[in-house]
C-alpha positions as CSV (number, residue, x, y, z in Angstrom):
1,M,-12.9,203.0,191.4
2,A,-16.6,202.5,190.7
3,E,-15.8,199.8,188.0
4,A,-13.6,197.9,190.5
5,S,-16.4,198.0,193.1
6,K,-18.9,196.8,190.5
7,R,-16.6,193.8,189.6
8,R,-16.3,192.9,193.2
9,G,-20.0,193.0,193.7
10,L,-20.6,190.8,190.6
11,R,-18.0,188.3,191.8
12,K,-19.7,188.1,195.2
13,T,-23.1,187.7,193.5
14,L,-21.8,184.8,191.4
15,E,-20.1,183.1,194.4
16,R,-23.5,183.2,196.2
17,A,-25.2,181.9,193.0
18,E,-22.8,179.0,192.9
19,R,-23.4,178.1,196.5
20,L,-27.1,178.2,195.9
21,L,-26.7,176.0,192.9
22,D,-24.6,173.5,194.8
23,T,-27.2,173.2,197.5
24,G,-30.1,172.8,195.2
25,N,-31.7,176.3,195.1
26,T,-31.6,176.5,191.3
27,A,-34.3,179.1,190.9
28,K,-32.6,181.7,193.1
29,A,-29.2,180.9,191.5
30,A,-30.7,181.5,188.1
31,E,-32.1,184.9,189.1
32,L,-28.6,186.0,190.3
33,V,-26.9,184.7,187.1
34,E,-29.5,186.4,184.9
35,D,-29.0,189.7,186.8
36,T,-25.2,189.4,186.4
37,L,-25.4,188.8,182.7
38,G,-27.7,191.8,182.4
39,Q,-24.9,194.0,183.8
40,D,-22.0,192.1,182.3
41,P,-23.0,190.1,179.1
42,A,-19.5,188.7,178.6
43,N,-19.0,187.5,182.2
44,A,-17.3,184.1,181.8
45,K,-18.4,182.6,185.2
46,A,-22.0,183.8,184.7
47,H,-22.2,182.0,181.4
48,H,-20.6,178.9,183.0
49,L,-23.2,178.9,185.8
50,A,-26.0,179.5,183.3
51,A,-24.7,176.4,181.3
52,R,-24.8,174.3,184.5
53,I,-28.4,175.5,185.3
54,L,-29.7,174.8,181.8
55,A,-27.9,171.4,181.7
56,G,-29.5,170.4,185.0
57,G,-32.9,171.2,183.5
58,G,-32.2,169.1,180.5
59,N,-31.7,172.0,178.0
60,L,-28.4,170.8,176.7
61,D,-28.3,172.8,173.5
62,A,-28.9,176.1,175.3
63,A,-26.4,175.1,177.9
64,L,-23.7,174.5,175.3
65,V,-24.2,178.0,173.9
66,H,-23.5,179.5,177.3
67,A,-20.6,177.1,177.9
68,K,-19.0,178.2,174.7
69,R,-19.4,181.9,175.5
70,A,-17.7,181.2,178.9
71,C,-14.8,179.7,177.0
72,D,-14.7,182.5,174.5
73,A,-14.2,184.9,177.4
74,E,-11.6,182.7,179.1
75,P,-10.1,180.4,176.4
76,D,-7.5,179.0,178.7
77,N,-9.9,177.9,181.4
78,A,-9.6,174.1,181.5
79,A,-12.7,173.7,183.6
80,Y,-14.8,175.5,181.1
81,L,-13.4,173.4,178.3
82,T,-14.1,170.3,180.3
83,H,-17.7,171.4,180.7
84,I,-18.1,171.8,177.0
85,G,-16.7,168.3,176.5
86,Q,-19.3,166.9,179.0
87,L,-22.1,168.7,177.2
88,L,-21.0,167.5,173.8
89,R,-20.8,164.0,175.1
90,A,-24.3,164.2,176.5
91,L,-25.5,165.4,173.2
92,G,-23.9,162.4,171.4
93,R,-21.3,164.6,169.7
94,D,-18.5,162.3,170.8
95,K,-15.7,163.4,168.4
96,E,-16.2,167.0,169.3
97,A,-16.2,166.1,173.0
98,A,-12.9,164.4,172.6
99,G,-11.5,167.5,171.1
100,A,-12.7,169.6,174.0
101,F,-11.3,167.2,176.6
102,S,-8.0,167.2,174.7
103,A,-7.9,171.0,174.8
104,A,-8.7,171.0,178.5
105,F,-5.8,168.6,179.2
106,Q,-3.4,170.7,177.2
107,R,-4.4,173.8,179.2
108,N,-4.1,171.9,182.5
109,P,-2.4,168.6,182.2
110,N,-3.7,166.8,185.3
111,S,-4.7,163.2,186.0
112,S,-8.5,163.9,186.0
113,A,-8.4,165.7,182.6
114,A,-6.3,162.9,181.1
115,A,-8.8,160.3,182.4
116,Q,-11.7,162.2,181.0
117,L,-9.9,162.3,177.6
118,G,-9.2,158.6,177.9
119,F,-12.8,157.6,178.5
120,Q,-13.9,159.8,175.6
121,L,-11.3,158.4,173.2
122,R,-12.4,154.9,174.1
123,Q,-16.0,155.9,173.4
124,I,-15.1,156.9,169.8
125,G,-13.0,153.8,169.2
126,D,-9.6,155.4,169.4
127,L,-8.2,152.7,171.7
128,G,-4.6,153.5,171.2
129,G,-5.2,157.2,172.1
130,A,-7.3,156.1,175.0
131,L,-4.6,153.8,176.3
132,G,-2.1,156.7,176.1
133,A,-4.4,159.1,177.9
134,F,-5.1,156.6,180.7
135,G,-1.4,155.9,181.0
136,R,-0.7,159.7,181.4
137,A,-3.5,159.9,184.0
138,V,-2.0,157.2,186.1
139,A,1.5,158.6,185.7
140,L,0.3,161.9,187.0
141,D,-1.7,160.3,189.9
142,K,-1.0,156.7,190.7
143,G,-4.0,156.7,193.1
144,N,-6.6,157.7,190.4
145,V,-8.8,154.6,190.6
146,N,-11.0,155.4,187.6
147,A,-8.0,156.2,185.4
148,Y,-6.3,153.0,186.5
149,L,-9.4,150.9,185.8
150,G,-9.7,152.4,182.3
151,W,-6.0,151.8,181.7
152,V,-6.1,148.1,182.8
153,D,-9.3,147.5,180.9
154,L,-7.5,148.3,177.7
155,L,-4.1,146.9,178.6
156,G,-5.7,143.5,179.5
157,R,-7.1,143.2,176.0
158,A,-4.0,144.3,174.2
159,T,-2.5,141.9,171.6
160,T,0.6,142.1,169.5
161,P,2.1,139.8,166.9
162,G,5.2,139.4,168.9
163,F,6.9,140.6,172.1
164,D,6.4,144.3,172.6
165,E,8.8,146.0,174.9
166,G,6.7,149.1,175.4
167,L,3.5,147.2,176.1
168,S,5.3,144.9,178.5
169,A,6.7,147.8,180.4
170,E,3.1,149.2,180.8
171,L,1.8,145.9,181.9
172,F,4.5,145.6,184.5
173,A,3.8,149.1,185.8
174,A,0.1,148.3,186.0
175,V,0.4,145.0,187.9
176,A,3.2,146.0,190.2
177,G,2.0,149.5,191.2
178,P,0.1,150.7,194.3
179,L,-3.2,149.7,192.6
180,S,-3.5,146.3,191.1
181,A,-6.1,144.5,189.1
182,P,-4.2,141.3,188.2
183,E,-7.3,139.4,187.0
184,E,-7.8,142.0,184.2
185,L,-4.1,142.1,183.3
186,A,-3.3,138.4,183.4
187,P,-4.4,137.5,179.8
188,A,-2.3,140.3,178.2
189,I,0.7,139.5,180.3
190,A,0.5,135.8,179.5
191,R,0.4,136.7,175.8
192,Q,3.6,138.8,176.1
193,L,5.3,136.1,178.1
194,R,4.4,133.5,175.5
195,H,6.1,135.7,172.9
196,K,9.2,136.2,175.0
197,F,9.9,132.7,176.5
198,D,10.0,129.1,175.4
199,F,7.8,127.5,178.0
200,A,8.2,124.1,176.3
201,A,11.9,124.3,177.2
202,A,11.3,125.1,180.9
203,P,13.1,125.5,183.1
204,D,16.0,126.3,180.8
205,G,13.8,128.6,178.6
206,L,12.7,130.8,181.5
207,D,14.5,133.7,183.2
208,P,13.2,134.2,186.7
209,A,15.0,137.6,186.9
210,D,12.6,138.9,184.2
211,P,10.5,141.6,186.0
212,L,7.3,140.8,184.0
213,L,7.6,137.0,184.5
214,A,8.3,137.5,188.2
215,A,5.4,139.9,188.7
216,Y,3.0,137.7,186.7
217,L,3.7,134.5,188.8
218,T,3.7,136.5,192.0
219,H,0.5,138.6,191.6
220,C,-1.6,137.0,188.8
221,L,-3.4,133.8,188.5
222,N,-1.9,132.1,185.5
223,V,-4.7,131.7,182.9
224,D,-2.7,130.1,180.1
225,P,-2.4,126.3,179.5
226,I,0.9,126.5,177.8
227,I,2.4,128.4,180.6
228,E,0.9,125.9,183.1
229,R,2.5,123.0,181.2
230,G,5.8,124.8,181.2
231,L,5.7,125.4,184.9
232,C,4.7,121.8,185.6
233,Q,7.7,120.6,183.6
234,A,10.0,123.1,185.3
235,R,8.8,122.0,188.7
236,D,9.2,118.3,187.9
237,R,12.8,118.8,186.7
238,L,13.7,120.9,189.8
239,M,12.2,118.2,192.0
240,T,14.3,115.4,190.4
241,R,17.4,117.3,191.4
242,D,18.8,117.6,194.9
243,A,17.6,121.1,196.0
244,E,21.0,121.8,197.6
245,T,22.6,121.7,194.1
246,W,20.2,124.2,192.6
247,S,21.8,127.2,191.0
248,A,20.7,130.7,192.1
249,S,18.6,130.9,189.0
250,E,16.9,127.6,189.7
251,A,16.2,128.6,193.3
252,A,14.7,131.8,192.0
253,L,12.5,129.9,189.6
254,A,11.4,127.5,192.4
255,R,10.4,130.5,194.5
256,L,8.2,131.9,191.6
257,I,6.6,128.5,191.1
258,A,5.9,128.3,194.9
259,L,4.4,131.8,194.9
260,Q,2.2,130.9,191.9
261,G,1.2,127.7,193.7
262,F,-0.1,129.8,196.5
263,V,-2.1,132.0,194.1
264,N,-3.6,129.0,192.2
265,E,-4.0,126.9,195.3
266,Y,-1.6,124.2,194.0
267,V,-3.9,123.3,191.1
268,M,-1.2,122.0,188.8
269,F,-0.9,118.3,188.1
270,E,1.8,116.2,189.7
271,S,3.0,112.8,188.6
272,A,3.0,109.7,190.9
273,E,6.8,110.1,191.0
274,E,6.5,113.7,192.2
275,T,4.0,112.7,194.8
276,T,6.3,110.0,196.1
277,S,9.3,112.4,196.2
278,L,7.1,115.0,197.9
279,A,6.1,112.5,200.6
280,A,9.7,111.6,201.3
281,L,10.7,115.3,201.4
282,Q,7.8,116.1,203.8
283,G,8.8,113.2,206.1
284,G,12.4,114.5,206.3
285,L,11.3,118.1,207.0
286,E,8.8,117.0,209.7
287,A,11.4,114.8,211.4
288,A,13.9,117.7,211.4
289,L,11.2,120.0,212.8
290,A,10.3,117.5,215.5
291,A,14.0,117.1,216.5
292,R,14.6,120.9,216.2
293,G,17.3,120.0,213.7
294,T,18.7,122.0,210.8
295,I,16.2,122.9,208.1
296,E,17.7,123.3,204.6
297,P,16.0,126.4,203.0
298,H,16.1,124.9,199.6
299,H,14.2,121.8,200.8
300,L,11.5,124.0,202.2
301,L,11.4,125.8,198.9
302,A,11.0,122.5,197.1
303,F,8.1,121.5,199.3
304,A,6.5,124.9,198.9
305,M,6.3,124.4,195.1
306,Y,3.6,121.7,195.8
307,R,2.0,122.5,199.1
308,P,1.6,125.4,201.6
309,L,4.1,125.2,204.5
310,V,1.3,125.0,207.0
311,R,0.8,121.4,205.9
312,L,4.0,120.4,207.6
313,A,3.6,119.1,211.2
314,G,5.4,121.4,213.5
315,A,5.7,124.2,210.9
316,E,4.9,126.8,213.6
317,A,8.5,126.7,214.5
318,L,9.4,128.2,211.1
319,T,7.7,131.5,212.0
320,G,10.4,132.2,214.6
321,V,13.2,132.3,212.0
322,D,14.4,135.5,210.5
323,W,14.0,134.4,206.9
324,H,14.8,137.8,205.5
325,S,18.4,137.5,206.6
326,K,18.7,133.7,206.5
327,A,17.0,132.9,203.1
328,G,15.3,135.9,201.6
329,D,13.7,133.9,198.9
330,L,11.6,132.1,201.6
331,A,10.4,135.1,203.6
332,E,7.3,135.9,201.5
333,I,6.5,132.2,201.1
334,V,6.6,131.6,204.9
335,R,4.3,134.6,205.4
336,L,1.7,133.7,202.8
337,T,1.6,129.9,203.2
338,L,2.3,129.6,207.0
339,A,2.1,132.8,209.1
340,D,-1.1,134.1,207.5
341,A,-2.7,130.6,207.8
342,L,-1.9,130.5,211.5
343,V,-3.4,133.9,212.0
344,E,-6.6,132.7,210.3
345,R,-6.7,129.7,212.6
346,Q,-6.7,132.1,215.6
347,L,-9.2,134.5,214.0
348,R,-11.8,131.8,213.4
349,E,-12.0,131.1,217.1
350,A,-13.3,134.6,217.7
351,I,-15.9,134.7,214.9
352,P,-19.4,134.6,216.4
353,T,-22.0,132.1,215.2
354,L,-25.6,133.3,215.0
355,A,-27.2,129.9,214.9
356,S,-26.3,126.3,214.1
357,I,-26.4,125.3,210.5
358,A,-29.1,122.6,210.3
359,D,-30.1,122.6,206.6
360,E,-28.6,119.5,204.9
361,T,-27.7,121.3,201.7
362,S,-26.2,124.2,203.6
363,Q,-24.0,121.7,205.5
364,K,-22.7,120.3,202.3
365,V,-22.0,123.7,200.9
366,R,-20.3,124.8,204.1
367,A,-18.0,121.7,204.0
368,Q,-16.9,122.5,200.4
369,Y,-15.9,126.1,201.4
370,E,-14.2,124.9,204.6
371,E,-12.0,122.8,202.4
372,H,-11.6,125.4,199.7
373,P,-12.3,129.0,200.9
374,Y,-13.5,130.9,197.9
375,P,-12.1,132.9,196.2
376,R,-8.5,133.4,197.1
377,W,-7.4,137.0,196.7
378,T,-4.3,138.9,197.6
379,A,-5.3,142.5,196.8
380,P,-8.7,144.3,196.7
381,T,-10.2,145.2,193.4
382,P,-9.5,149.0,193.0
383,Q,-12.6,150.8,194.1
384,G,-13.1,154.6,194.5
385,A,-15.6,156.0,196.9
386,V,-19.0,156.7,195.4
387,T,-22.4,158.0,196.7
388,P,-24.9,155.1,196.6
389,S,-27.7,157.1,194.9
390,V,-25.2,158.5,192.3
391,L,-24.0,154.9,191.6
392,L,-27.6,153.7,191.1
393,K,-28.5,156.7,189.0
394,Q,-25.5,156.1,186.7
395,M,-26.5,152.5,186.1
396,F,-30.3,153.1,185.9
397,G,-31.1,156.6,184.6
398,H,-34.9,156.0,184.9
399,F,-34.7,155.1,188.6
400,E,-35.0,157.5,191.5
401,P,-33.0,156.1,194.4
402,P,-34.3,156.6,198.0
403,G,-32.6,159.5,199.8
404,F,-31.8,157.5,202.9
405,L,-29.1,155.6,201.0
406,D,-26.8,158.7,201.2
407,A,-27.0,158.9,205.0
408,R,-25.5,156.4,207.3
409,L,-26.0,153.3,205.2
410,S,-26.6,149.8,206.8
411,V,-25.5,147.0,204.4
412,L,-25.9,143.2,204.7
413,I,-23.7,141.1,202.6
414,A,-25.3,137.6,202.5
415,G,-22.6,135.1,201.6
416,C,-19.4,137.1,202.0
417,G,-17.0,134.2,201.3
418,T,-13.4,135.3,201.7
419,G,-14.3,139.0,202.0
420,R,-13.3,140.4,198.6
421,H,-16.9,141.6,197.8
422,T,-17.0,143.0,201.4
423,A,-13.8,145.0,200.9
424,A,-15.2,146.5,197.7
425,V,-18.4,147.6,199.4
426,V,-16.6,149.1,202.4
427,Q,-14.3,151.1,200.1
428,A,-17.1,152.1,197.7
429,F,-19.4,153.4,200.5
430,P,-17.4,155.2,203.2
431,K,-20.5,155.9,205.3
432,A,-21.7,152.3,205.4
433,D,-21.9,150.0,208.4
434,V,-21.5,146.5,207.0
435,T,-22.7,143.1,208.3
436,A,-21.3,140.2,206.4
437,I,-22.4,136.5,206.9
438,D,-21.3,133.2,205.5
439,L,-21.5,129.5,206.1
440,S,-17.8,128.9,206.2
441,L,-15.5,129.8,209.1
442,A,-12.4,129.2,207.0
443,S,-13.7,131.7,204.4
444,I,-14.7,134.3,207.0
445,A,-11.3,134.0,208.8
446,Y,-9.5,134.6,205.5
447,G,-11.7,137.6,204.9
448,K,-11.1,138.9,208.4
449,R,-7.4,138.8,208.0
450,M,-7.5,140.6,204.7
451,L,-9.8,143.3,206.0
452,D,-7.5,143.7,209.0
453,E,-4.5,144.2,206.7
454,L,-6.5,146.8,204.7
455,G,-7.4,148.6,207.9
456,I,-11.1,148.5,207.3
457,S,-12.3,145.6,209.5
458,K,-13.7,147.9,212.2
459,R,-16.5,148.8,209.8
460,V,-17.5,145.2,209.3
461,R,-19.3,142.8,211.6
462,L,-18.5,139.2,210.5
463,I,-20.9,136.4,211.5
464,Q,-21.1,132.7,210.7
465,T,-24.6,131.7,209.8
466,D,-26.9,130.2,207.2
467,I,-29.0,132.7,205.2
468,L,-31.9,130.6,206.3
469,E,-31.2,131.7,209.9
470,A,-30.4,135.3,209.0
471,G,-33.8,136.5,210.1
472,R,-32.3,136.5,213.6
473,L,-30.1,139.4,212.7
474,E,-30.9,142.9,214.0
475,G,-32.4,144.7,211.0
476,P,-33.7,146.1,208.9
477,F,-31.0,146.9,206.4
478,D,-30.9,149.8,203.9
479,M,-29.2,147.6,201.3
480,I,-28.6,143.9,201.0
481,Q,-26.1,142.3,198.5
482,S,-26.0,138.6,197.8
483,V,-24.0,137.8,194.6
484,G,-23.3,134.2,193.6
485,V,-24.9,132.7,196.7
486,L,-28.6,132.0,196.5
487,H,-28.2,129.6,193.6
488,H,-26.2,127.3,195.9
489,M,-29.2,126.7,198.1
490,A,-31.6,123.8,197.9
491,E,-34.5,126.3,197.5
492,P,-33.1,129.8,196.6
493,I,-36.4,131.5,197.1
494,A,-36.5,130.4,200.7
495,G,-33.2,132.2,201.4
496,W,-34.3,135.1,199.3
497,R,-37.5,135.4,201.3
498,V,-35.5,135.7,204.5
499,L,-33.4,138.5,203.0
500,A,-36.4,140.3,201.7
501,G,-37.8,140.3,205.2
502,L,-34.6,142.0,206.4
503,L,-34.8,144.8,203.9
504,R,-36.4,148.1,204.9
505,P,-39.2,149.5,202.8
506,G,-37.6,151.4,199.9
507,G,-34.4,149.5,200.5
508,M,-32.2,148.2,197.7
509,M,-31.1,144.6,197.0
510,K,-28.3,143.5,194.7
511,I,-28.5,139.8,193.6
512,G,-26.3,137.7,191.4
513,L,-27.6,134.4,190.0
514,Y,-26.4,131.8,187.4
515,A,-28.1,131.9,184.0
516,E,-29.6,128.6,182.8
517,R,-29.0,129.2,179.1
518,G,-25.6,130.8,179.5
519,R,-24.3,128.0,181.6
520,R,-25.5,125.2,179.3
521,G,-21.9,124.4,178.4
522,V,-20.8,124.3,182.1
523,L,-23.8,122.2,183.0
524,K,-23.0,119.7,180.2
525,C,-19.4,119.4,181.6
526,R,-20.8,118.9,185.1
527,D,-23.0,116.1,183.8
528,I,-20.1,114.3,182.2
529,I,-18.1,114.7,185.5
530,A,-21.0,113.1,187.4
531,E,-21.4,110.3,184.8
532,E,-17.8,109.4,185.0
533,G,-17.8,109.6,188.8
534,V,-14.9,112.1,189.0
535,G,-14.4,113.1,192.6
536,S,-13.7,116.6,194.0
537,S,-10.6,115.9,196.1
538,D,-7.6,118.0,195.3
539,A,-5.9,115.0,193.6
540,D,-9.1,114.2,191.6
541,M,-9.5,117.7,190.3
542,R,-5.8,117.9,189.4
543,A,-5.9,114.7,187.5
544,F,-9.1,115.7,185.7
545,R,-7.7,119.1,184.7
546,H,-4.5,117.4,183.5
547,R,-6.6,115.1,181.3
548,L,-8.3,118.1,179.7
549,L,-5.2,120.2,179.2
550,N,-3.2,117.4,177.6
551,D,-5.8,115.5,175.7
552,P,-8.1,118.1,174.0
553,Q,-9.0,115.7,171.2
554,G,-9.8,112.8,173.5
555,K,-13.1,111.5,174.8
556,L,-14.1,114.8,176.2
557,A,-13.6,116.8,173.0
558,G,-16.6,118.6,171.9
559,A,-18.2,118.7,175.4
560,D,-17.6,122.4,175.7
561,F,-14.6,121.8,178.0
562,D,-12.6,123.9,175.5
563,K,-14.7,126.9,176.5
564,V,-14.4,126.0,180.2
565,M,-10.6,126.0,179.9
566,E,-10.7,129.5,178.6
567,R,-12.1,130.7,181.9
568,A,-9.9,132.0,184.6
569,D,-11.9,129.9,187.1
570,F,-10.3,126.8,185.6
571,Y,-6.9,127.7,186.8
572,S,-7.5,127.9,190.6
573,L,-8.4,124.9,192.7
574,S,-11.2,126.6,194.7
575,M,-12.6,128.3,191.6
576,C,-12.4,125.1,189.5
577,R,-14.3,123.3,192.2
578,D,-16.9,126.1,192.4
579,L,-17.2,126.0,188.6
580,L,-17.3,122.3,187.8
581,F,-17.6,120.3,191.1
582,H,-20.0,122.3,193.3
583,V,-22.2,120.2,195.5
584,Q,-25.3,122.4,194.7
585,E,-26.3,124.6,191.8
586,V,-29.5,126.1,190.6
587,C,-29.8,128.2,187.4
588,Y,-32.3,130.9,186.5
589,T,-34.0,132.5,183.5
590,P,-35.4,136.1,183.4
591,A,-38.8,134.5,183.6
592,R,-38.0,132.7,186.8
593,I,-36.5,135.9,188.3
594,K,-39.7,137.7,187.5
595,R,-41.9,135.0,189.1
596,E,-39.8,135.0,192.3
597,L,-39.6,138.8,192.5
598,D,-43.4,138.9,192.1
599,E,-43.8,136.3,194.8
600,L,-41.5,138.2,197.2
601,G,-43.1,141.6,196.4
602,L,-39.9,143.1,195.1
603,R,-39.6,145.5,192.1
604,F,-37.0,144.8,189.4
605,V,-34.8,147.9,188.7
606,G,-32.3,146.6,186.2
607,F,-29.4,144.4,185.2
608,E,-25.8,145.6,185.7
609,E,-23.2,145.6,182.8
610,V,-25.7,145.3,179.9
611,E,-24.1,148.2,178.1
612,A,-20.6,146.6,178.4
613,L,-22.0,143.2,177.2
614,G,-23.7,144.9,174.2
615,L,-27.1,143.7,175.3
616,A,-28.6,147.1,175.9
617,E,-28.3,148.0,172.3
618,S,-30.0,144.8,171.2
619,Y,-32.8,145.3,173.8
620,R,-33.5,148.8,172.7
621,A,-33.6,147.8,169.0
622,R,-36.1,145.0,169.7
623,F,-38.2,146.7,172.4
624,P,-38.1,150.5,171.7
625,A,-41.2,151.0,173.8
626,N,-39.3,150.1,176.9
627,P,-36.2,152.4,177.0
628,T,-35.8,151.8,180.7
629,L,-34.7,148.1,180.0
630,D,-36.7,146.9,183.1
631,D,-39.2,144.4,181.6
632,L,-38.1,140.9,182.5
633,G,-40.6,139.4,180.0
634,N,-38.7,141.2,177.2
635,W,-35.3,140.0,178.7
636,E,-36.7,136.5,178.6
637,A,-37.5,136.8,174.9
638,L,-34.2,138.5,174.1
639,E,-32.1,136.0,176.0
640,A,-33.9,133.0,174.3
641,S,-32.8,134.4,170.9
642,L,-29.1,134.9,171.7
643,D,-26.5,132.5,170.4
644,D,-24.2,133.4,173.3
645,P,-26.3,134.4,176.3
646,P,-24.6,135.7,179.5
647,E,-23.6,133.1,182.1
648,G,-25.1,135.0,185.0
649,Y,-27.2,137.9,186.0
650,V,-26.3,140.7,188.5
651,F,-29.3,142.9,189.1
652,W,-30.9,145.4,191.5
653,C,-34.4,145.3,193.0
654,Q,-36.3,147.4,195.5
655,K,-38.7,146.7,198.3
656,P,-41.7,149.0,197.7
657,V,-42.8,151.4,200.4
658,P,-46.3,150.4,201.6
């Protein structure tokens, strides 16, 4: 009886110690844990809490001793095994850590444990094992965002000498599931499709009923030139036939080409004969719409391979048709290329404007994005919720984030485009109130529709304005993000100065800029385009891309266009224009970033993604006296020595507290 009472008392003591530890009262928690171990030296939970306390104080070796004693007392406790794995990983004992995570998963096979194992196996280079672990994690919980992102990161890089049924099944599950990261998966899916189908024999060499092919053309931006040529050939052959004579398979392929056309914004080249046939087809369809006559679904499908249905005069009448029952293969195309576009037209009327856009360069940039809202996206990048200070601490271990970030966070997104970045911020920071501004009403309207569909638009205030006029906004903001925007201004620092004025003291700013050295190839290509007088109309860009894709050894060979064609941006009309035909572009070096930060009175915190790019290791080797990686002078020297420098920078800076 006395022994049972003692156990209950120790259990309550440890429960109190755990609450104290969770709320930051480490000293008192340590007293209670020490007292418990004095009475019960083999108490598993006491050793586990002791390990947590010691690890929090940086004493990892001593923490590991206690963690192992906890596991000795309760060898089947998966949480204790997981903690051992975390400590071993922190100590750099990666293979042992993988063993601990594997044991934890065996004891309790859940999604979180499988994901932990996957990340650790990837760390030690066991990519096959990591892929399997991530796959198990996603199978156990299809909503596990971190596991999914780890999975697609490896899947998207997977290569095989021939078609692989198992890998293809995984790729299909990854792209067609509740979470989807099509941009990461597209390269690997394209490789598998190239192994499976003869695109040179299109359309006869393609099977539109193939699940992976259908998912790829529906969800992914095609990033493969051979597949593009095959689709162009298939579309041309279908167009030369009377659509009413198409077989079911041909109609299904036409539908997939139309859906891919929506994704790539009809970037594929069309011959003069196709353009003439399309004009005749459009004339017939518009006449039938005006007369309220019969519309042949296959004729609409043929038009949709080349243009969005919203381009048809009188197309609004098509939204009143029950296409699901009349012609199921058209229902999704009508929604994407007509109904959604009509919704956006309505939405743009209700978007408030802060001030007229007077700057000449801003007017030109706005005109570009009104013609080509950028970027087109159909699903948000998977993003789990995260505490802002934890996120910053994970990226920059030397930095102490301000505490106010974890309260009700006010965020300004300066240059929100079509809302993809906005959606990611809203999902990442559930407590954030977001204001998003952009020059282009067409882009904002697209973003508003997408945010509405995601059910998160109530947390976002969308406004049309120039960054140069953003000082009229009601600030200050705790955080400002402007990625891929300032470098399209005539004087980026002028816009940056406005943003700095809107940031509260201690506030954080995330900036993305083009890199001068890393974009030398792109800049060379832009110079050639300017010298040749290539225009930026849809037809001009299609023709120029066709020339590159079909004459790689011609006049432009050796001008770095081969590298440009390896980029996903090349395969979408708005992204290709943004990449090669933008009306305004300014590039930066680390030295220039430092000069402008100094002028604005902002403190550089660090670059994102330097570990993934392999730059952190190079930096530490060259500048061991600066382990925090926050000296822009060092980055200038390092970048100047690189054969293949990054094409852009994404970094964080802070406004000092006076």
